[in-house]
N, C-alpha and C positions, 0 to 999 in steps of 0.2 A: 812650604816656603813661598814667598811672593817677591816679585821683582821690584827693586827699588825704582821709584819714579822721580824724575827731576823736572823742576819748573812747571809743576802742575798743582801748585799750592792753592790757587784760586778755585780750580776745578774740584780738588779734594775737599776744600773748605765748604763749597756748595753742597757736596755729597754729604758731608758730616752734618751740616745744618738741616738738610732735607731728611736725613735719617733720624735726627733728633725730633723733628716735627712729626715724622711718621710714627715714632714710638709713642707720641702724645695723641695720635689719632688723625693727623692731618696729612692727606696725600699731596702729591705734587708730580710734576714732570720736569725732567732735566734732559737737555739735548746737547750732545757734543759733536761738533762738526770739524772735519779736518781732512786733508789729503791723505792718500794711502800711505801707511807706514808711520804716521805721526803718533801712534800709541793709543788709538781708540780702544783696541781690543784689550790692551794691558790695563787701561783705565777702567774698563767695565769689569775686568777680573778683580781689580781692587775694590770696586763697588760691591761685588758679590761677597768678597772676603769680609769687608767691614759690615755688610748687612747680616751675614751669618753670625758674626761675632756679637751682634746686638740681638740675636734671637729671631731674626726675620725669616719668613718663608721666602725662598728665592726661586724664581722661574727665569729661564733664559732661552733665547733663540737667536738665530743668526741668519740673515738673508744670504742666499746663494746665487752666484751669477748664473749657474746652469738651471737653478730651480725657480727663477723668478717668474716663470710662466706656469708653474705648477700650483694650482689653487690651494689656498689654506696651508701651504707648506710651513709658514712661520707659526700659524696657530697650532698646528700639530706638534711642532717642537715644544711649544709651551705646555701643551696638554699631556704629552707623552709621559713625563715623570709622574704625573698625578694618576694616570690611567694604567700604567704598566703593570703594577702589582695587583690590580683589581680584576675581578671577573665580571661577567655581564650583569649579574644581579647588582653588584656594587655600582657599575656604570649607570644602570637605570636609576638607582637611588640618587646618585650624584646629579644626573641630568634631569631627573623627575619628569614632568610633563613635556619637557623640551627634547626628550630622547630622540624621537623620530625625526625631528627637525635638525638637531645639532650633530647627532652622532656621525653622519657621513662627513661632515666638514672637519671634524677633529680626528678622523681616521678610524672610527668604529664602523662596523658593518650593521646598518639598520635592516629591519625586516624587508623582504622583497615585497613589492607592490605598495610601498609606502608613498607618501606625498612627494611632490616636487616643489619645495618651498621657493619663494622668491628670495633674492639676495638680502633684502631688508629683513625678511623673516629670520634668516640665519643670523644676521648681525644682532637682531634683538635677542635671539636665543643665546648667542654668545655673551651678550651683555648680562643676561640673567645668570647664566652659569658662572661667569667670572665674578660677578658681584657676590654671588652666594659663596664661592670659594674664598674670596677675599675676607668676607665677614666671618667665616668660620676658621680661617687660618691667619688672622691678622697678627702683626703687620706683614704685608707682602711687598716684595721688591721684584719688579719685572725688568730685565735688561734685554735690549734688542741691538745686536751688533750688525753692521753692514745693512742698515735699514734702507739704503738706496736700492738694494736688491730684493726687498720684500715683495712678495707676490701681491698683485692688485687686490685680491679678495681679502687677504690678511690686513693689508694696508687700509682698505676701506673700513674694516671693523675697528682697527686700532685707532685710527684718527677720529672715528666717531665715538669711541669709548674714552679716549684720553681726557676730554674735558671733565669727565666724571671723577677723575683721579682726586680732585680737591675735595670731593664729597665722601671719599672712601679711604680706608687705611692702606693705600697702595701707592708706591712710588714707581713711576715709569721712567726708565733711563734708556735713551736711544743714542746711537752713534752712527754717523753716516758721512759719506763724502759729498759735500755740497755741489761739486762740479759734475757729478754723475746723476742722471735721471732727476734733474731738478724738479720736475713736476711731482715726483714722488716724495722728495725730501722737504719741499716748501711747507707742507702742512705742519711738520714738526717745528719749524722755526716759528710759525704763527702760534702754534699751541704753547710753545715754551714762553713766548712773550705774554700770551694771555694768562698764563699761570703765575705771572708775577716775577718771573726770572727772565732770562734771555739765553739764547743758544750760546754755548761756549765754543769759540773758534780756536781750535788748538793751533799753536804756533810751533814752528821748527825750533829745535834746541839752540841755545847760544853756544859759542865756543867753550865757555866754562863748563856747561853741563855735558857737552860731548867729551871733554877731557875727563870728567869724572866717570863717564861710561867706559871710556877706553881703559882707564887705569883700573876700573873695577874688573874688566875682562882680561887685561893683559898684565896687570901688576903695576905697582907704583913706579916702576923704572921707566915707563913711557914718558918721553920728554915732551916739553911744550910744543916744539915744532912738529913733532909727529902727531900729537893730538890735534893741533890746529889744522894740519893737512887732512886728517880724518874728517874734521868738520867741513872743510872746503869741498872735498870730493863727494860728500853725502848731502850737503846742503842742510845739515842739522837734522836729517830725517832719522829718528831713533831706530827704525827697522833696518835701514841701510847701515847705520853705524854698527849695530849688533852683528849683522851678517858680515860686514867688513872685518870686524875684530875676530870673528870666528875663522875667517879665511887666513888672517894673519897668524892666528894660533896654529891652524892646521899646517901651515908652511914653515912654522918655526921662525918667522921673521922677527928680528929684534925691533921693538918699538922705539927706534932712535931716528934722529934727523937724517942720517945717511941712507935710510931705507924708505924715505917718503916718496921717492920716485915710483916705487912699486905699488903704491896705494891706488893710483888711478887705474892701472890695469886690473887690480883686484876688484875695485869698485864696479868695473864694467861687467864682472861676472855675477853681480848681485841681481841684476835685472835685465830685461830685454834679451837681445841676441847673446850677450855674455852668459846669461843664465842658461839659454838654450845650448850654447856650446859646452858649458860645464855638464849639462845633462847628457849630451851625446857622448861625452868621454866616459860615461859610466857603462856603456855597452848597450847593445840592441834590446836585451831583455828589460833593462831598467827603463829605457826610453818607452818601450811598448807599455810597460806597467804605468808609467807616469801619464802617458797619453790616455790610457784607459781610465785612470783615476780622474783626469781632467774632464773627460766626457761624462763620467758618472756623476760628478758634482761634489757635494760635501758629505761627510759621514759615510764613507764608502765601505761596504763589506769587503774584506780582502778576497774572499772566494769569487765574488762577482768581478772584481778588478782583474783577477787572474784569468777568469774565463773570457772576458772581453779581450784581454791582451793575448789570449791563446797560449798561456804559460802553464806548465805543470806546477804542482805544489812546491817541489824543491826549488825549481828555477825561480818561481815567484818569491819564495822566501829570501833567496839570495839577492834578488833585485830590490826587495823591500829594504834589506839591510844596507845596500849601497845607497839607495835614495835617502835613507834616514841619516847615514853618515854625511851625505852631501847637503843635509838640511833642506831637502825638497819635500819628502813625505814623512809624516810622523804617524804613530799608532800602528795597529795591526800586529803588535808583538806577541799577542796570545789571546786565546779565547775568541770572543766575538768583538773585540775592540776594533772599531772602524779605523780605516785610513783617513788621513786628512792632510792637506798641504800645510806646511809651516806658516804660510801667509797667503791671503787671497791674491796678492800680486804675483806670487809664483804660479798659482793655479791659472791665472789669466794668461801669463806669458807662455806656459806650457800648452794651454788650449789653442792659443793663437798660432803657435809654432807648428801645429799638426798640419801637414799638407791638406788642402781643402778636400780633395777626393777621398783621401784616407780618413779624414774626419767624418765625412758622410758615412763611409763604410763602418767606422767604429760605432757610430750612432745606431746603424742598422744591427750590428752585432749586439750592442747593448740592449736594444729593444727585445731581441730574441732571448738573451740571457736573463734579463729582468723578468720576462714573461714566464720562462721555464722555471725560474726560482720562486714563482708564486707571488710576486709582488703586485699583481693586478694589472688590468688594462691601462689605468691612468698612468702608472709608472712607465709602462712600455710606450704609451702614446707620446710621452714627452720626447722620446728619442725619435719616434717615427716622424714627428713634425720637422726634424732636421734631415730626413732622408728624401732623396729624389723620388718622385712618383715612378712606379714600375709595374703597374697593372696587377698588383698582388692582392687577391681576394682576402688573404689572411690579414694583411695590413688594414684593409677596409673594415673587417670585422672587429679588429682590436680598437681602431679609432672610433667606431660607432659605440662599442661597449664603454670606452673611456668617456665619450660624450654623455652617455646615460649616467655614468658615475658622477660626472661633473654637475649635471642637472640635478641629480639627487642630492648633491651637496650644496646646491644653491649657487652654482658658478656657471651661468649661461654663456658668458664670454669665452670661458675655457672650452665649453662644449662646442661653441661655434667654431673655434680654431680647429678642433679635431675634425669636425664634419666638413669644413672647407678643405682641409687636407685630404680627407677621404674622397671628396669629390674630384680632386686632382689626380688620384691614384691611377685611373678612375675605377669606380665600382663596375661590376658587370651590368649589362644593359637592364636586366630585370630588377636590379637593386637601385638603379639611379634615382627613380622617382621617390623611393623610400628615403634615401639619403637627403634629397632635396627637401622632402617634407619635414624630416627631423631638423634639418638646418633652418628651415623657416620657423618651426616651432621654437627653436632655441633663441631666435631673435625677436620673437613676437612681442615680449613685454618691453624690452629695452630699445629695440630698433624696428618698429613696425613697418617703416618704409622699406628697409632691407628685407624683412620677412616677405613683403609683397613680391619682390623680385624672385626669391627662391621658390615661393609657393606657385607663382605663375609658371615658372620653369617646370615644376613638378607636374602641373596640370597639363602641360604641353607634351609630356612624355607619351609615346604611343603604347597602346595595350595596357592602359592603367587599370588595375584591379578596381571593381566597382566600390568596394568598401574603402579602399585607400582614396579613391577619387572623391567620395563623399566627405571624408575627413579633410582632404586638401581644400576642397571648396569652402567648407565651414571655417577652417582656420584662415584661409585667404580673405574671406568676408570679414572676419574679426580684425585682421591686419589692416584692411582697407578702412574699416570703421574707426579703428583706433588712430588712424592717420588722418581722420577728418574727411575721408572720401566715402561717406555713407551712401551717396548716390551710386557709386560704382559697386559697393557691397551689395546693395539691393538689386542692381541689374545683374550681377553675377549669379546670385542665388535664384533670381527669377528665371534666368536662362537655364540654369541647372534643373529647376522644377519642370520646365517644359520638356527637357530631354530625359527625365528620369524614367526608368523602366519598372520601378516598383512603387506601390502606393505609399509605403512607409517613407521612402526617400523623397517622393514628391511632397508629402505632407511636411516633412522636416524642412525642406527648402522653402516651402511657402511660409512656414513659421519664421524662418530667418528673414525672408523678404519683408514680411509684415513688420518685423522688429526694426530692421534697419531703416525702413521708410518712416516708421513712427518717430525715430530719432532725428530725422532730417529736418532741419529748419527751413529748407527750401523745397519741401515736397510739393510737387505741382498740383496734386488733386487728392488732398487728404480725405475729403468726404467719400470719394469713390473707394479709396482703400478701406475706409471704415465699413462701407456697405459690403464689400467683398469679404472682409473679415467676419462680419456679423452673419452672413449667409453660411460661411464655412463652419464657424463655431456652432451654429444652430443645429448642425448634424452630428456634433461630437458629444461624447459623454465623459471623456477623460479616462475611460477604462481601456483605451486602445494604446496605452503606453505614453512615454515622455513626449513624443511628437504632438499627440492630441492635447496633453496638459499644457504644453507651452503655447499652443494656439489659444486655449481657453484663458490662460493668464494674460495674453496680449488683449484678448477680447474684454476681459475685466478692466484692464487699464484704459482701454479705448472708451469704454462706457463711462468711466470716471471723468476723463478729459473732456468728453463731449457733453457731460452733464445729463446722461440718461438716468432714469430712476436708480437710486442707490441699491435697491433690492436686486436689480438686474446685475449690477456690477458685483455684488456680494455673491450671488449665485454662481457666476462664472469663476470668481476667485476660489470659492470652496471646491468646485469641480477641478480647478487647475491644481490646487495644492494636493489633493488626494492623499497619497502616502508621503508627500513632501517633495520639495524641489531643492536640489543642491545648489549652494552658492559657489562651490568649487569644482563644478563639472567643466573641465577644460574644453570639452567639445562643444558645449552649448552656452557658456558664459553665465553670468549671474544677473543679467539685466531683467529677465522675465521673473525670476523669483523675487527680486526687489519690487518690481511693479505689482505683483500679486500681493505682497505684504503691504505696500502703500495703499492699495485699494481699501483695506480695512481702516486705515487712518482716516481717509477722506469720507468713509461711510460711517463715521462716528463709532468705530471700534478700535481706538488707538491702543487699548490694552492688548488686543490680539496682535496688532502690528508690532508692538514692543516684543512680544514673545517670539515672533518670527524673526525679528532683527537680532534679538539676543542669541537665538539659535544660529543664525547666519554668521554673526561675529565670532561666536565660539568655534564654528566650523572653519572659518578662515584662520583663526589663531591656531587651531590644532594642526592645520596643514602648513603653517608657516607662511601664509599669504598676508604680507604686512604692507602692501602697497595700496593701489586704488580701491580694491575690494574692501579693505578694512577702513580706509578713509571714508568711503561712502557709507559703510555700516555705522560708524560712530556719528557721522554728520546727520544721517537721516534718522538715527535713533534720537539724536538731539532735536531734530525737527519735529519728531513725534512729541517729545516732551514740551517743545515750544507750543505746539497746537493744543496740548493738554493744559497749558498754563503753568508748567513747572519750569519757570524761566531760569532759575539758578542752575538746576540740573542740566537744562538744555544748553546753557552757555558752556558749562564744563565739557560736555560731550562734544559739542561742535568745535570747541578749541582743540580738543584732541584730534578730531577728524581733520581740522585744518593743519595741525602740526604734521600729521602723516601725509596729507596731500601736498604740503610744501616740499616734502622729500621726493614725491613722485615727479613733480615738475610744474613750472609756471604755466598757467593757462589751461591745465588739464580739467576735464569736467568735474572731477572730484574736488578740485580746489575751488572752482566757481560755485559749486553747490555749497561748500562749507562757508565761503565768504558771504553768499546771499543769506544763508540761514543765520549766520552770526550777526549780520547787519539787522535782520528782522528782530532777532532776540534782543539786541541792544536797544533798538528803538522801543520795543515793548517794555524794557526795564527803565526807560527814560534817559538812557545814556546816548543821546543823539550825537553829541560831538565825538564820542568814541566810535560810534558807528560810521560817521563821516570819515574819520581818520583811517579807519580800517579799509573802507572802500577806496580812499585816495591812495593808500599805501600799495594796494594791489591793482590800481587803475581799473577798478571794477565798474562795470556799467557803461563804459565809454564805447563799447562795440558789442554788437549782437553776436553771440556765439554761433558757430556753424551747426552745432548740435543742440537739440532740445535739452535744456537743463532745468531742473526744478530745485528750488523755486525759480521762476523765470527771472533772468538777470535784469532785463530791461524794466520789468514791472517793479522789481525790488528797488532798482535805482530811482524810479519815479517815486516810490513810497518814501525813500530816504530824502529826496529833494523836498517833498512835501513836509516831512518832519522837520527839516532844516529851515522852513519858512520861505521856500522858493517855489510858490505854486505855479508860476508860468512855465518854468523849466520842467517841473513835475508833470504838468498837463501835456507838454509836448512828448515826453517819454512815454507816458501812460497811453496817450492816444495812439502813438506808434505801435505800442505793444498790442493794443486792440486791433489795429489794422492788420497786424501780422497773425494774431491768433484766431480771430473770428472766421476768416475765410477757411481756415483749416478745421473749423468745427469744434475748436477747443473753447467751449462756452461755459464751463463750470466755474462759477465764482468761488467755490470752495477750493478749487485747484489753483486758480489765479484771479484774485479779486481786483483786477485792474480797473474795472468799471467803478467800483466803490471809491477807490482812491482818486480816480479821475473826477468823479462827482464832487468830492471834497476839494480838489484842486481848483475847480472852476466855479465852486459854489457862490463866491462873492461877485465874480465878474460876469457870470452867465447862469443865473439861477434856473432858467428853463432847461438848459442843456444838462445841468447838474441833476435836476429832478428826474429827467428822462433816463439818464444813466443809472441813477440809484434805483428807480422803480423797475427798470428792466433787470437789474441785478437781483432784485427781490423775486421777480418772476422766474428767472433762471434757477435761483436757489430753490424755489418751490417745486420746480420740475425735478430737480435732483432729489429733494425730499428729506435731507438730513436736518435735524434740529439745529445743529451748529451753523450750517450754511444759511438757513432761513433767519435765524436770530442775528447773525452778523450783518446780513444784508438789511434787515429791518432797522438795526441800530444806525447804520450808515444813512439809510433813507430818512430817518428821523432827524439826524444832524443836518442833513442837506435841506430838507423841506421846512423844518421848524414849524412855527405857527401853533395854533391851538391843537392840532393833531399830533404834535411831537410826543407828548406824554403817553398817548395811547399807543403809538408805534413802538415807543421804548418799552412800555409795559408788555406788549405782545412779544417783543424781542426777548425780554427777560423770561417770559413763559416758555418760549422755545429753548432758550439756552439752559434753563433749569432742567430740561429733559436731555441734555447733551453732556459729554465729558469735557467740554471746552471751558475751563474755569476762568481763564484770563478774559475771554470774550464775555462771559457772564459778569465778571467784575466791571468791565467797561459799560455794559448795558445797565447794571445796577446803579453805578455812579451817575451815568447819564440820566436814568429815569428819576433818581432822587433829586438831581438838580432841576429837572423839568417840573417835578412836583412842587419843589420849593417855589419856583417862579409862578406856579399856579396857586400858591397859598396853601397847599396841603402839607403842612409842616410835619404832622405825625407820621403820615405815610412816607414822606420824604426822608425823615430821620431813619426809619427802618431800612429803606433801600440804600441810603448812603452808608449806614453803618455796615450792612451786609456787604456792600461793595468795597468798603475800606478793609474789612476783615478778609475778604476773598483776595483782594489785590495784594494785601500783605502776605498772605499765604503763597501767592504766585511769585512773589519777589519783584512785583511791578512798582518800583519806588515812586516813579512820577505819578502813577495813578493813585497811589496811597496819598501823596501830597495833594493831589487835586481833590480827593474825597474829603480830606481834612479842611481844605479851603472852602469847599462847598458847605460843609457843616458849620464852619465858623461864620461864613457869610449869612447863613440862615439863622444865626444866633443859637446854634446847637453846639454842645460841648461833646467832642468825641470821647466815648468811654474807653476804659482799658480793654484792649483786644481780648476776646474770649476764645479765639480759635485755637484748636490743638493741632500740632503739626503731624500727628500720627495719621498714617494712611490705612490703618486697620479699621474695619467696620465695627461700629459699636453694636451692642446687642439689639437696639431698636432698628438701626440701619439694616442689619442682617435680616431681621424679621420682615421688615418692609420689602427688602430685596427678594426674599424667598416668595412672599405673596405675589409680588409683581411678576416674578419669573413664572409663576403658575398661571398667569393671565388675568389676575384680578385687577380691576380698575381702581383708581385712587379712592373713590368714595367707599368701595367695598373694603379696601385695606384700612381706611380710617375707622370704619365700624368695627372691624375685627380687633384693631389695636386701641380702640377707644380714644382716638385722637381726632383733632380737626383735620379736614381735608388739606388745608394749607400746610399743616405740620408734616403730613405724609409727603406732600410734594417736595418740601425742603429736605426731608430725610432721603428721599430717592434722588434728589439732586446731588446730595453728598455722595450717595452710592455710585452714581454714574461717574462722578469726577474721580473717586478713589479707585474704582475698578476699571475705568477707561472703556466704558461701553455705553450704548444707549439702551433703552428698555428692551428692544428686540433681542439684544445680545446677552441679556442678563443670565438666561438659563445656561447658556454655554459656558459663560465665565464661572458661574457658581459650581458647575459640574467639574471644571478643571481645577478649582481651588481646593 
């Protein structure tokens, strides 16, 4: 049976329409808003009935006033019916690779020692799991009642997932009270509007509808005056009307005009103090059981309620019967059926009627009963949060265990609440530092400034264990660094290094100090820091553990930034990686592994860098780290593809990195890196206006970041201004970047080619200055020694200096770039060289270079460069032939043969003789090999060995 509904035709019509669209494959979201008692629950019950009749899979959940601070409470209600009948093997099959990340959030016990995912990682995992469930069980209807009481973690997932409903065969139906927790319910109103509908605001019933309800409950003899008085005293609230008619029936009052005076007194017993008075008349046992149920929340096991109330089985059964007859508590009639209040309004009134001191005591009793029943620390901690501190070590232990559960489920805010409460208990003196440390760690990602306070307090605790002290210092440095206070982070670990009593701790702290100073944009003496780092790294081999390898990784990166010979940087990077550096080591961070990986990129081994980044991204995804780490991973992997000249792939990866970074927060280093890389990629593709709009939308380049970000934001902004035809503004930005980077010893044009762009910006107005900058960039590139850096610098010098030597410089640039994996830079040099040869009257040689440049540019996805090559060919009277290039990245038989000979150390003339080819043909074969494998000649052997 289902309850008849009055004056809800519009709402039910929308439900029927949505269900019809759902069965055709189109999802949607419906939102129903209304004050308490207006029939939202009844409406959702009708939605479920109609959905079931149409063959839909139905999942339902309900927010609970007492459970709104219990993380993922709503998510677990949705998952419970799906998981209840399955064993662990089936759970693993359902959750697949997301098991370790999602299992704790949906109420399953994941293996001990698992990862601690970030909240976004859990939300992404839930998205995947639910999407898979929906596609396998289509069509699906999900109803959420009392959404205003949905816990924050479930709400964050639900509002993030809801926009996808239109893409999936799922209908989301939510009901809420708009006047309660408006910050939680507002997203549903917005989402409903975006879905093409609107939130339905339920109205009170009219006198006519109330009369039909009254006569349906009391019989057709109810006269008009009696029915209208029922409407007047209830305001047309359906819940109150039904409760009122039940009281009339219980007292055997005739529904006639002469009895209308009694209605007001009866209506007063439906809610508030009247309800409390009615409860008290049921006797002490019923009161205690109702109070216990109100404290425990929703879906209450009868045995727990009896234990909290202090009632025996027989007494509890009698109390349940009285409460059921009084329409206060339902359920619990047999087996494991849970107790529940007839309406949330009743639960709220009962809970608020409990004397405050007794309410606290009941929560304390509930905590003990829940723990004894084996419901776990998190369930017990919910009640301990309501209990006054009492110096109970047992409570501290439960709260700390609950915090670990919450962190494992990806709910750091819930963990923070437990730990703050544990701190107020308070813990015993020897535990206080550990609690403060755990509290600081729980806030590290979302609230680094708050984490600083807790971790400083932990550090000030007397008698700190050396191991804990080391962990506190490193996490405090991370918190300071992530708050933009890198100078303080460096000073902290520097002081700790001086007071360290073991060589290992001293080395670790020095590594941390070097790292935070390297990221400081305002470091006072970078060259001195580099010299100290070089001296220290010179005595290390990497075999002394992670501390040594982190030092060596920092040394590798410092060598790159300073423009030392690439071989030096590569040697340190190899020693640093050793058996591998983890991206998800919470104690050490992921910065050094990323620096070591990028060292390969700048040293013309982008293929190896890609392998390391792919491993790092996979590690982050396995651990459920879906924030800054993953944003940097995708962005910098895109940057590697940009440097290789795979511009379309680069754009896709960087946009994904930017999407993730946008979720992390505005102005974060991950976002700045993504914007800068996207701008460079769009410029390379010839979409300058889009690059400008991207920078404008994010206000990019208007301020110098506090931390070192790569690519350098100021230099990229200057490059963008130059591409937009604003050379004066570009020159100011690029010169400022040089004044900032040069004193720090960051002189590698491969890392930041500000000099080359500055030379182009002032080329027309100050040729002498332009030539000086361009030629100095060439000299710096030669010192670094990579073919890509030298070739890029030579191409720029040729463009700036011009004249009769331009073609020779461009020819030399082509020769260098042919020995590198930088295909976009090779394309630019080829097109430039072809144009210069045309101007010199060497048409045949020009045609060959222009066509090769056109083909390479097209392969890169550099549309503007392709157009320029076509224009140069047309201007020279040459007709571009149909492109011959093949998009495959696999080596041809000839390319593999040439690569294997080169890997064995044979020079090009020797390889030409063995392959019976011209030397120029071998050079071009190997050029294709370098681009496809992502390495220079020196790295060929290693790449071929790994393939």
